[in-house]
C-alpha positions as CSV (number, residue, x, y, z in Angstrom):
1,M,-7.1,-14.5,-20.8
2,I,-7.7,-11.1,-19.2
3,T,-7.2,-8.3,-21.6
4,E,-8.2,-5.4,-19.5
5,K,-8.9,-5.0,-15.8
6,N,-12.2,-3.2,-15.3
7,D,-14.7,-2.3,-12.6
8,L,-16.6,-5.5,-13.3
9,T,-13.6,-7.6,-12.6
10,V,-13.3,-6.0,-9.2
11,V,-17.0,-6.3,-8.5
12,L,-16.9,-10.0,-9.4
13,G,-13.8,-10.5,-7.3
14,G,-11.6,-11.8,-10.2
15,V,-11.9,-13.5,-13.6
16,E,-13.2,-16.9,-14.6
17,Y,-10.7,-19.1,-16.4
18,F,-10.8,-22.6,-17.8
19,A,-7.6,-24.4,-16.5
20,L,-6.3,-27.3,-18.5
21,L,-5.3,-30.2,-16.2
22,D,-2.5,-32.6,-17.2
23,S,-5.2,-35.3,-17.6
24,G,-6.7,-33.2,-20.5
25,V,-9.8,-32.2,-18.5
26,E,-10.7,-28.5,-18.2
27,E,-11.6,-27.1,-14.8
28,K,-13.4,-23.8,-14.4
29,V,-11.7,-21.6,-11.7
30,K,-11.8,-18.0,-10.6
31,I,-8.5,-16.2,-10.5
32,R,-9.2,-13.8,-7.6
33,A,-8.6,-10.1,-7.1
34,M,-7.2,-10.5,-3.6
35,K,-7.9,-8.4,-0.5
36,L,-5.6,-7.1,2.1
37,K,-6.2,-10.2,4.2
38,Q,-4.2,-12.3,1.8
39,S,-1.3,-9.7,1.4
40,Q,1.0,-11.4,3.9
41,T,0.5,-14.8,2.3
42,Y,1.0,-13.3,-1.2
43,L,4.2,-11.4,-0.2
44,R,5.6,-14.5,1.5
45,L,5.0,-16.7,-1.5
46,A,6.2,-14.1,-4.0
47,S,9.4,-13.5,-1.9
48,A,10.1,-17.2,-1.9
49,N,9.4,-17.4,-5.7
50,N,6.8,-20.1,-4.9
51,E,4.8,-19.9,-8.1
52,S,2.8,-23.0,-7.4
53,G,1.7,-21.5,-4.1
54,L,0.8,-18.2,-5.9
55,I,-1.3,-20.2,-8.4
56,E,-3.1,-21.9,-5.6
57,L,-3.6,-18.7,-3.7
58,F,-4.9,-16.9,-6.8
59,C,-7.4,-19.7,-7.5
60,E,-8.2,-20.5,-3.8
61,M,-7.2,-24.1,-4.3
62,P,-5.5,-26.7,-2.0
63,E,-1.8,-27.2,-1.8
64,G,-0.5,-29.4,-4.6
65,W,-3.4,-28.4,-7.1
66,A,-1.1,-26.3,-9.3
67,D,1.0,-29.5,-10.0
68,S,-2.0,-31.0,-11.8
69,L,-2.1,-28.1,-14.3
70,S,-0.6,-28.0,-17.7
71,A,2.4,-25.7,-18.0
72,K,0.4,-23.3,-20.2
73,S,-2.4,-23.0,-17.6
74,Q,0.2,-22.5,-14.9
75,E,1.8,-19.6,-16.8
76,E,-1.6,-18.0,-17.8
77,I,-2.9,-18.2,-14.2
78,L,0.3,-16.6,-12.9
79,K,0.1,-13.8,-15.6
80,I,-3.6,-13.0,-14.9
81,G,-3.1,-13.3,-11.1
82,E,-0.2,-10.8,-11.2
83,E,-2.1,-8.5,-13.5
84,L,-5.0,-8.4,-11.1
85,N,-3.0,-8.2,-7.9
86,A,0.6,-7.1,-8.2
87,D,0.0,-3.3,-7.9
88,F,-2.3,-3.6,-5.0
89,M,0.0,-6.1,-3.2
90,M,3.1,-3.9,-3.8
91,R,1.4,-0.9,-2.4
92,S,0.5,-3.0,0.7
93,A,4.2,-4.0,1.0
94,Q,5.3,-0.4,0.7
95,R,2.9,0.7,3.5
96,A,4.1,-2.2,5.7
97,A,7.8,-1.2,5.1
98,A,7.0,2.5,5.9
99,R,5.1,1.5,9.0
100,R,8.0,-0.8,10.1
101,E,10.5,2.0,9.6
102,K,8.4,4.4,11.7
103,L,8.1,1.9,14.5
104,T,11.8,0.8,14.4
105,P,13.9,3.3,12.5
106,G,16.9,1.7,10.8
107,F,15.9,-1.8,11.8
108,E,16.2,-3.3,8.3
109,E,19.5,-1.7,7.6
110,K,20.9,-2.9,10.9
111,A,19.6,-6.4,10.5
112,I,21.2,-6.7,7.0
113,K,24.5,-5.3,8.3
114,Q,24.5,-7.9,11.2
115,I,23.8,-10.7,8.7
116,V,26.6,-9.7,6.4
117,D,29.0,-9.1,9.2
118,R,28.3,-12.6,10.6
119,L,28.5,-14.3,7.2
120,A,31.7,-12.5,6.1
121,P,34.2,-14.9,7.7
122,S,32.5,-17.9,6.3
123,L,32.2,-16.4,2.9
124,E,35.9,-15.4,2.9
125,R,36.8,-19.1,3.2
126,L,34.9,-19.8,0.0
127,L,36.5,-17.1,-2.1
128,P,38.8,-18.4,-4.8
129,T,41.3,-15.5,-4.3
130,P,43.5,-16.1,-1.2
131,G,44.0,-12.9,0.8
132,L,40.8,-11.3,-0.5
133,V,39.0,-9.9,2.5
134,L,35.4,-9.0,2.8
135,K,34.9,-5.8,4.9
136,P,31.9,-5.3,7.2
137,L,29.3,-3.0,5.8
138,A,29.4,0.6,7.0
139,T,26.2,1.9,8.5
140,S,25.0,4.4,6.0
141,P,21.5,5.2,4.8
142,L,20.1,2.9,2.1
143,P,18.9,4.4,-1.1
144,N,15.2,5.4,-0.9
145,S,15.1,4.6,2.8
146,G,13.9,8.1,3.6
147,S,17.1,8.9,5.6
């Protein structure tokens, strides 16, 4: 278990970990400190809450490998992987969002509004209260959007 992220962890590219497989065998793996090259994959998996995919990304293992791990090893790898990478990956996501906003101002807000406006009629049919109407979103700046 990682207790402290230090310069040596970064130099070595991660931490070594003995993962326990469901078969009872231990397998030595490296839980990687990722680089920007993996940021899109990390963000896609994290957004989808694909923890098995994150485990496999952190350990550079093939798809399906995480399913062979004990639950304890799965949780520990996730914890260590997040400790090593979450801050770096979130800063990458913030830079990407700021870049996207500069290139297409208001794009995300407009896209969300269009989705809600299109879904509102379908959602109204599912509401338990007859006559309750969902109103389209007004276009107003989102909190912390820089507007």
